[in-house]
Each structure stands twice: as structure tokens, then as C-alpha cells.
KEGU-806459 format. One record per residue (C-alpha): chain; x, y, z; residue in three letters. Coordinates in steps of 0.02 Angstrom, whole numbers. Example, Ala and Ser with C-alpha at 12.3 -4.5 7.8 and 13.67 -1.06 7.14 Angstrom:
BEGIN
+-----+--------+--------+--------+------+
: mol :      X :      Y :      Z : type :
+-----+--------+--------+--------+------+
:   A :    615 :   -225 :    390 :  ALA :
:   A :    684 :    -53 :    357 :  SER :
+-----+--------+--------+--------+------+
end
This chain:
BEGIN
+-----+--------+--------+--------+------+
: mol :      X :      Y :      Z : type :
+-----+--------+--------+--------+------+
:   A :     50 :   3369 :   1827 :  UNK :
:   A :   -157 :   3349 :   1747 :  UNK :
:   A :   -247 :   3487 :   1778 :  UNK :
:   A :   -444 :   3515 :   1802 :  UNK :
:   A :   -581 :   3633 :   1916 :  UNK :
:   A :   -678 :   3780 :   1863 :  UNK :
:   A :   -555 :   3899 :   1872 :  UNK :
:   A :   -676 :   4014 :   1926 :  UNK :
:   A :   -653 :   3911 :   2104 :  UNK :
:   A :   -495 :   3831 :   2105 :  UNK :
:   A :   -378 :   3711 :   2011 :  UNK :
:   A :   -359 :   3528 :   2049 :  UNK :
:   A :   -200 :   3461 :   2012 :  UNK :
:   A :   -175 :   3262 :   2006 :  UNK :
:   A :     13 :   3247 :   2045 :  UNK :
:   A :    105 :   3070 :   2103 :  UNK :
:   A :    196 :   3055 :   2271 :  UNK :
:   A :    350 :   2982 :   2310 :  UNK :
:   A :    276 :   2935 :   2465 :  UNK :
:   A :    128 :   2913 :   2583 :  UNK :
:   A :    189 :   2886 :   2746 :  UNK :
:   A :    320 :   3046 :   2808 :  UNK :
:   A :    413 :   3089 :   2951 :  UNK :
:   A :    346 :   3217 :   3055 :  UNK :
:   A :    419 :   3345 :   3174 :  UNK :
:   A :    237 :   3387 :   3238 :  UNK :
:   A :    277 :   3357 :   3430 :  UNK :
:   A :    191 :   3191 :   3483 :  UNK :
:   A :    166 :   3140 :   3298 :  UNK :
:   A :    312 :   3012 :   3213 :  UNK :
:   A :    218 :   2998 :   3051 :  UNK :
:   A :     92 :   3113 :   2959 :  UNK :
:   A :      3 :   3057 :   2797 :  UNK :
:   A :    -51 :   3193 :   2676 :  UNK :
:   A :   -167 :   3112 :   2530 :  UNK :
:   A :   -191 :   3297 :   2462 :  UNK :
:   A :    -94 :   3467 :   2482 :  UNK :
:   A :   -188 :   3641 :   2464 :  UNK :
:   A :   -359 :   3705 :   2492 :  UNK :
:   A :   -512 :   3805 :   2412 :  UNK :
:   A :   -519 :   3921 :   2575 :  UNK :
:   A :   -405 :   4043 :   2589 :  UNK :
:   A :   -425 :   4086 :   2787 :  UNK :
:   A :   -311 :   4234 :   2849 :  UNK :
:   A :   -272 :   4129 :   2988 :  UNK :
:   A :   -198 :   3965 :   2918 :  UNK :
:   A :    -59 :   3913 :   2935 :  UNK :
:   A :     14 :   3792 :   2799 :  UNK :
:   A :      3 :   3936 :   2657 :  UNK :
:   A :    179 :   3919 :   2667 :  UNK :
:   A :    167 :   3756 :   2588 :  UNK :
:   A :    186 :   3848 :   2418 :  UNK :
:   A :    375 :   3869 :   2433 :  UNK :
:   A :    424 :   3684 :   2458 :  UNK :
:   A :    303 :   3620 :   2309 :  UNK :
:   A :    343 :   3723 :   2160 :  UNK :
:   A :    165 :   3808 :   2158 :  UNK :
:   A :    111 :   3947 :   2077 :  UNK :
:   A :    -56 :   3979 :   2121 :  UNK :
:   A :   -104 :   4083 :   2307 :  UNK :
:   A :   -118 :   3960 :   2445 :  UNK :
:   A :   -341 :   3929 :   2442 :  UNK :
:   A :   -359 :   3916 :   2250 :  UNK :
:   A :   -278 :   3750 :   2199 :  UNK :
:   A :   -278 :   3583 :   2278 :  UNK :
:   A :   -146 :   3445 :   2226 :  UNK :
:   A :   -226 :   3274 :   2223 :  UNK :
:   A :    -80 :   3119 :   2252 :  UNK :
:   A :   -157 :   2985 :   2111 :  UNK :
:   A :    -42 :   2848 :   2176 :  UNK :
:   A :    -59 :   2885 :   2355 :  UNK :
:   A :   -160 :   2719 :   2401 :  UNK :
:   A :    -25 :   2608 :   2300 :  UNK :
:   A :    133 :   2709 :   2392 :  UNK :
:   A :     59 :   2680 :   2578 :  UNK :
:   A :     13 :   2499 :   2526 :  UNK :
:   A :    208 :   2462 :   2490 :  UNK :
:   A :    264 :   2579 :   2624 :  UNK :
:   A :    179 :   2455 :   2761 :  UNK :
:   A :    233 :   2291 :   2695 :  UNK :
:   A :    404 :   2372 :   2798 :  UNK :
:   A :    313 :   2427 :   2957 :  UNK :
:   A :    381 :   2551 :   3064 :  UNK :
:   A :    338 :   2594 :   3232 :  UNK :
:   A :    266 :   2752 :   3301 :  UNK :
:   A :    107 :   2877 :   3299 :  UNK :
:   A :     46 :   2921 :   3141 :  UNK :
:   A :    -92 :   3087 :   3088 :  UNK :
:   A :   -194 :   3088 :   2936 :  UNK :
:   A :   -181 :   3249 :   2857 :  UNK :
:   A :    -82 :   3341 :   2969 :  UNK :
:   A :    -66 :   3505 :   2826 :  UNK :
:   A :   -255 :   3501 :   2748 :  UNK :
:   A :   -424 :   3521 :   2802 :  UNK :
:   A :   -575 :   3410 :   2722 :  UNK :
:   A :   -658 :   3497 :   2610 :  UNK :
:   A :   -805 :   3459 :   2497 :  UNK :
:   A :   -749 :   3468 :   2308 :  UNK :
:   A :   -930 :   3473 :   2191 :  UNK :
+-----+--------+--------+--------+------+
end
């Protein structure tokens, strides 16, 4: 895992993913696309802070972002075998600006 970013703001981790198009348990959605995990906001009402339990992340939620560097390639590969369903983009993340 490659780490970059200003330590005073948040840590930016570059990771690879096994899958880009993942099954979703969110009502009305069959699949989700999450090109990265994490955020730099740490909102007190955030429902996604539990994600650190599933990803072996040591940092506190709101202090890191994991960018999936091979996301586009994995998605292209998966779309060669298309599946029917509704797809949601970014179910567990907020789009943010990185300076």
C-alpha cells in the first residue's frame, strides 16, 4: 500500500481492488461502485465510519482515503460479462476535493 498526503490533513493510501462492481444490500440497488474508501471530513453523523472494521485500517475514520488504483481496469473486465441490475455510484463515500 502506497501512502501519500499531508499528515496534518489526512493520509492517502493507494490500494488495488479485486472487484469494482460489487453486490449491494441497499434497498433498490443491486450493485455499487466505490472507487475509493474513506474521507477527510469525519462528520459526527456519518454512517460509514464502521468501514474501518472491514478493511484493516488503523487510522481514525475521517483521517484517510484509500484510492483503488486499478478500479477502471477491474470495472472494464467485469463489464465484459454484463449483469442486469441497478448500479449506484459511491454508496459509502462523499465526493471531496483533494488539493
